[in-house]
N, C-alpha and C positions, 0 to 999 in steps of 0.2 A: 513712870518717870524716865526710865532708861530709853523707852521708845521715843518720848518727847525730845530727849537730848540728841538722839540719832537723827530725828527729823530736823531739828534746828541746825545741827551740824551740816546735814545734807543741803539745807537751804542756804546756809552761809557759803558753802563751797560753790553754789551756782552763781554767785555774784561776780560780775566783772565790772571794773571801774574804768571809765575813759580817762585820758591823761589829765583832764582838768578836775577830776573828782577829789583828789587830795587837797587842792587849793580851795575849792568852792563848796565841797560837800555834796554835790549832786552826783549820785551813783547810778549807773545803768545796771539793769538786771536782765540777763539773757540766759535763762535756764537751758542747759544742753539738750534737754528733751524737746525743746521748741526750735532750736537752731538760733543762729545769729543773723538777722537781716542786716543788709549793708546800709540802708537808709533810715532805719529807726531802731530803737531799743524796745524790747518786750515790756519793759517797765523802768521806772526811775524813782528814786526817793532822795529826800534831803534829811539831814539830821534834825533831831528835836531842837526847837528854838529858832529855826530858820524863819526869815521873813518870806512870806509867800505873796506873789503877785498873780492875780487872775485877771486876764484881759477881757474886754468886750470883743465881740467879733469885729474884725476889720475887713473892709471891702475895698474894691478898686476904685475909690473915689478920692478926689483931692479935698482940701480943707473947705473949699467952696461948694462941695457936693456934686462936682462934675465927675461923671464916670468915664473911665478910660474906655477906649473902643477895643473889643475883642478880648479873648481869654488870656493871651500872653500879657497884654498891657494891664489888664485888671489883676491878674495874679501878681505881677511885679509890684503894682501899687499897693495891693493888699498886704504883701509881705514887707514892703517898705514901711507902711503905716504900723504894722505889728512891731517891727524892729524899733521904730521911733518910740512906741509906748514902752517897750522893754528897756531901752536905753534911758528914757526919761526917768525910770524908776531906779537908775543906777546899776542896772544889770546888763548882761550881754548874752550871747548865744550859749556860753558855758553854764548859764543859770537856768536855761529853759528845760523844763521837765517833760512837758507834753504840748503837742500841737494837735489841734482838731481842724480839719479842712472840710468845708461843705461846698459842693460844686454840682453843676447841672449835668455834665456829660462825662461818663466813665472814661472816655478817650482822652480827657484832659489831665489825668493824674500826673504824668511825667512833665507836662508843661508847668503844672503848679509846683511840683518838686524842684524843677529847675529854678523857678523864681525864689523858692525857699532857700535853696543853696546859694543863690546870688547874695543874699543878705546874711545868712547864718553860717555859710561855709559848707563845702562838700563833705566834710567829715562829721557834720552835725547829725547826731543820732538821739533825739528825744523819743519818748513814747509818742506814737502817732495813731490817730484815728482819721480815716478818710471816708466821708459819707457822701454818696451821690443822692441828691434830693430832686424832687419834682420842681420845686421853686424856692426862692429865697424871699427876703422881705419886700423886694419890689422887682419888677420885670427887667430892670437894667442890670441887676447884680448877677454876675456869672460865678463868683467864688467869694467865700467868706472864710476867714481864718482866725483862730483864737489860740491863746497859749496859757499855760501855767508855768511860772518860774519861781525859783527860790534861791535865797542867799543867806 
């Protein structure tokens, strides 16, 4: 029992909360053993009873299904679409716990992050998974993004 208490205390001491955590309940977890990345958190959690939003993957196409040209334009539109889904649920960047990005070219990572930051802010630090894939749902799609949010 004593060992469990020490483990739990150690875990509690590894938690760091972004400035919005007090207000919205979303807390970042950045254990010192893993370091603290600037553009994402190692983990996030919301308190019991929070409403959770899980989005579908959003791509760089408009409401008519017309795809933007090039990775910069598609990343921008994909994150705009994701932002629109999140705000339609009455949430904002402060509620986003995790972003998953699927894209075709490893070289496009920071282009996609720049688009993310345009809509969600430069201090935005959700949990993040970035996956380079061979292909997406159709040959026009260069990037797809999804999120989990809670309030």
